[in-house]
N, C-alpha and C positions, 0 to 999 in steps of 0.2 A: 830902663823903665821910667817914663815920665811920672811925675808926682800928681796924683789926682787932687784937684783943688777943693772938692767937697761942696761946691756951691749948688750944683744941680744934682738931681737924682741920677745915679749911675746904673745903667743897664748893661749887662753882659750878654752879648750875642755870640753864640757858639756856632762857628762856621762862617767863613768869609768869602764864599763862592759868589759868582755872578747872581745867582738866584736870590741871594740874601740881601742884595743892594737895596731893594725897595723897603725891606724891614729896617735897615740901618737909616735910610733916608727918612722914613716915617718917624722913627724915634727921635731923630734930630729935629724934625719939624715940630714935634710935640714938646721940645725943650729938654729932652734927656741928654745926658752925657753918655757916650757910647764907648764901651770896651769890646773889641772883637778879638777872638782867638781862632786860629786856623793852623793847619799843619804846614801850609806853604809860606815861603819867605815873603812874597808880595801878592797876596790874594786880591781880587777886585775890590773887596769891601775896605781894604786898609786905608785907601785914600779918603774915605768918608768918615772913618772912625776918629774919635778923640785919642784913643789909646789902642795899641795893638800888641799882642803877644803871640809868638809862634808856638802853638801847642796843638798836638793832634786832637781832633774833635772826639775821638773815641777814648782818649786818656782821661778817665774820670778823676783820678787822684791829682794829676797835674793841673787839670782845670779847676778843681776845688781849691788847690793851693793858691792858684792865681786869683781866684775870686776872693779868697780870704785876704790876700795882700792888698787888693784894691778896695776891700770893704764894699762890695757891690750891694745895691738895693734890690735889683731884680735880675733874673736870668731867663733867656728864652732862645728860640731858634725858629726857623720856618723853611719849608721846602727841602729839608735834608733829614732823612731818617736816622742816619748814624749819630747825629747829635742829640736826638730826643732822649735816649737813656742818660746821657751825660748831663744834660740840663736838669732832668728830673732828680738825678743823684745829688747834684750840687745843691739844688733847691731844698731837698730833704735834709741834707747835712747842715745847711745854714738856716734852716727853718724859715725859708722864703716860700712864697706861693708857687706851687708846682703841681703837676698831675700825679706825682708819686712814682717811685722807681718801678714798682711791680706793675703798675698800669702802663708805664712806658714800654716795658718788655712785651706786654700783650699787643701793643700796636707796632712793634718793630721786629719781633721774632715770630715768624709765620707758624712755627710749631707751637709756641706758647699761646699764640692767638687762637689756633684751632682747638687746643686742649681746653682753653677757657670757655669756648662756645659749645663744646661737646655736651650733649644732654640737654641743651637749652634751645639750640637752633640747628640741629643735625640736618634737617631737610635742606638747609641752605649752604651746606658745606660739601664740596666735591669729595668723593672717596680719596683719601690721602694716606700716605705712609711716610714715617720719619726714619732717617738713617744717619748714623754718626760715623759709619765706616763705609768706605768705597766698596769693599769686597761684598758686604751684605746687600748693598744697593744693586750691584751687578748680578748677584745671585737672584734677587727678586725679579730683575728685568728678564732673565733667562726663563723664568717661570710664567711669564705673561703670554697669553695666546696671541694678542695683537698689541705689540709694543707701541704702535703709532697712536693708540687711544690714551696715552699717558704723556705727561710732561714732567720735567724736572725743574726745580727752582731752589736756589739757596734759601736758607731760613731767614736771612737778614740782608738781602740785597735790595737795591732801588734802581729804577730805570731799566728793568728787565735784564740786568746783568746776570749772566749765567742761566737765564730761563730759556728753555728750548723744548720743543716737542721731540719725544724720543723716536729713534729709528734704529737701524742696524749698527749705527755708529754710536750706540748708547754709552759705551765705555768712555769715549772722549768727552761726551756731554756731561757725564757724571763727574769726571775729573775737573772739568771747567767749573761746574756748579760748586764743587767742594772748594776749589781755589777762590771763587768769588765770595764764599761764605767764611773765608779764612779758617777753613777746616772746622767750623762750628756745626756743620750738619746740613742736610738737604731734605727736601720733601719731594716724593714722587706722587703725582696727583692725577686723577682722571681728567683728561682734557675735555672741556665743555665747549663745543662749537657754538656758533651763533654770534649775535650782536653783543658788543660790550658797551657798558654804560659806566659813567663815573658820577659820584655824588659829592658835592662840596657842602660842608655843613659848618656851623659854628655852635659851640656848646657853652652855656653859661649857667652856673649853679645846677648842673646836671640836666638842664633842659636843652633839647636838641632842636636847632633851627636849620632845616634843610634849605639850602640856598639855590642850587642849580642842579640840573640833570643833563649830562653830556652824552651824546652818541659818539662812539669812537670807531675809527677806521684804521686798519693796520697795514704795515709794510708787507709786501709780497715776500720779502726775504726773512721776515720774522712775524708770524701771526700773533705773537704775544706783545708786540710793541706798536704803539699808536703812531700813525702818520698824520692823522687829521682828527680834530675834535670839533664837533659842531653843536651850536646852540641855535637851532633853526625852528623851534616850535613844532617839530614833526614827530614828537613822541606821544603815543597814546596816553591820554590822561589817566586811564585806569592802571596802565603799566607804571606810570610815574608815581601814582599813589602807592602801588604795591612796593616799588623799590624804596620809596621814601620811608614807608612804614617799617620795612625790614632793616633799613639803615639805622633808623632810630632805635630799634630793638637791639641791634648789634652794639651800637655805641653804649647804650645803657648796660648791656650785659658785660661789656669790657670795663665799665666803671670810670669812664672819663668824666671829670667834673667840669672842665672848661677847656676852651681852645678850638683851633681849627681842625677839621678832619677832611681827608681825601680818601674815598672808598671806590673800589672798582668791582663791578658785578657783571655776570653774564646771565642771559636768559635762555632757557631751553625748555620746550614743551610747557611753557607757562610758569615754570619754576625759576626763581631768582637764586643764583649761586654767588656767594662771596668769593672773589679772587684774593683781595687783600684790602686792608684798611690801615691808614696811617694817621697819627695824631700830629698833623702838620698841614700847611696849605699846599695846594697843588702847584706843581712847577709849570714851566712854560708861560709864566706871567698870568696864569689863570687867577691865582689868589690876589695878586697885586693890581691887575688891570681889568680882566674880564668881569670878575664878580662885581667890583664897584660900578662898572659901566652898566651891567645888566640889572642889578638889584638896588643900586644906590647905597649899598652897605659895604663898608670898608673892613674886611676881616683883620687886617694888620692893626689898624687903629683900635678895633675892638679888643684884640689880643693884648695890646699895650695898656689899654684902660682897665682891662680885667686884672692884669698883673698888679697895677698900682692902686686898685681899689676905687678908681674914679667912676662914679655912677654914669651910666649912659642907657639910652633906650634902644632896643633892637628893633629897628624899622627896616623892613625888607619889601621892596617892590617886586611884583611878579616878573621873574626873569624872562618869561615867554613873550613879553610885550616889546622886547628888543632882540637883536640877533647878532651873532658873532661866529667866526670861524678861526680856529687856531690851526695853522698848517705848517708842518715840518717839511723842510725842503727835501726833495728826492731827485737829485740830479743823475744823469747818466754817469756811469763809472769811468774813471780815467785820471790822468795826471793833469792838474790844473796849470794852465798857462796864464790866464787872465780872467778876472771876474768883472762883468759890466753890470752896474746898477744904475738904472735911469733916475735922474734927479727928481722926477715927479713922483717917485714912489712914496715919499713921506706924506704926500697929500692924501694917500689912500689907506694908510695903516694906523693902527693904534700902537703896535709894537713891531719893530723890524730888527732881527738879529741874524747876522750872517758871519760865520767864522771860516772863511776860505781865503787862502793865500797862494801865490805862485809856488808851485812845487808840491802842494798838498795832493794826496791821493784820495779820490772819492771811491769808497769801497762799498760793497753790499752792506746794508745796515743790519747789524746783529743786536746792538743794544743802544742805549741813549748816548753813549760816548761817540757813536759813529754819525749821529745826526749833525749836519753842518750848520744848522740854524733854523729859524722859524719866523713866521709873521702872524699878526692878528689883524683881521678886518672886522669892522662892526658897524652897526647903524640901526635905524628905525624901520628900514624896509628890507625884507628878506631877499628879494630879487637883486636889490642893489648890493647887498653884502656878497652874494654869490658872484655878481659881476666884478666887484672889487677883487675878490679872490683870484679870478682868472686874470685880471689885469696885472696884479702884482706879480704873478708867476711869469707873465710875459715881459715884465720890466727887468727881470734878472736873467742874465745870460753868462754861461761859462764857456770859455775857450780852452781847448785842451792841447797839450803836447802830444798825447796819445789817448785813445779811447778805451784801451783794454785796462782793467783794474790791476794795479800793481800792489796787491794786498797779500 
């Protein structure tokens, strides 16, 4: 362990994955000294951090011990659910600014979340049932008249891991959901068809600032996982107001005092249903890139200033005056021989991420781990943004050894 010199304020960022890089970089730009902890030996954030310790992000006690050794000034995370309770736990123990451990559980445990909202916002909660034993969940499924009207989800997963619409293969889907929950339990919930929307918000002193509303389109192989997120100014203003109002009520009901939130909703027959809400920024560079472009507001900087007590003004431009599309790649299945990316692609994108190498198998997308990458296009003209989206897709080509998926 390197010795901390104590000259700059030390912020502990829990989780060192790729999605955390913008937070680490922002902290460095603002003059903080950065400690990163992560379960992996060499996570992406390690190269940007001043100090690094290999600790599982879910290990609250080990993370606390590390924070005590380094005498940290602040602790936070972004874009990773599993670290949120750990961050809240350590902040509470060290009497640092945090959202509170009980509040963190309401935003990361789907069962606790729903119980906290029962009696307050029942109309916006799909019919749901909690199970902590596989056998009881299977018995419930056998009692259903139409099992395809329900889905299963782990109580504590992110990126649609273990989330699936039930069918006659329900036993295997329940087993998978329990595995993804690390045997902490699952929810079987009434499936709500229709469009899905997500809301990005920032909370300060309990006041909710709704930043953007996204329309989401899903993979054919998993109607619970988004393939395309659009900010195209095509959402009815009355619907926007309704979703924003409900989002504000839910955040206040769950007791979040500050920080970023990412919430997902579905709309059926005019009613808005909560799918889930997280006390973190949205992944896919939404929090770090899309929101600052659309609104002029930087959620990461705001989070860091809130933690340190630096005063700032929340100034948010109307996100509908600009346009953006986040598109996850969806290539034909097969074994990759070579990937061709046109050099002109960088002139047309805000963000471009592609993780494909020779020998990789492109398989049907089941959850976020199967997505090979994404890109973001943006601009002041809606039609131009849609043109860029098509252009970028045409500038990436995959050559295959064979086209049948070896998965």
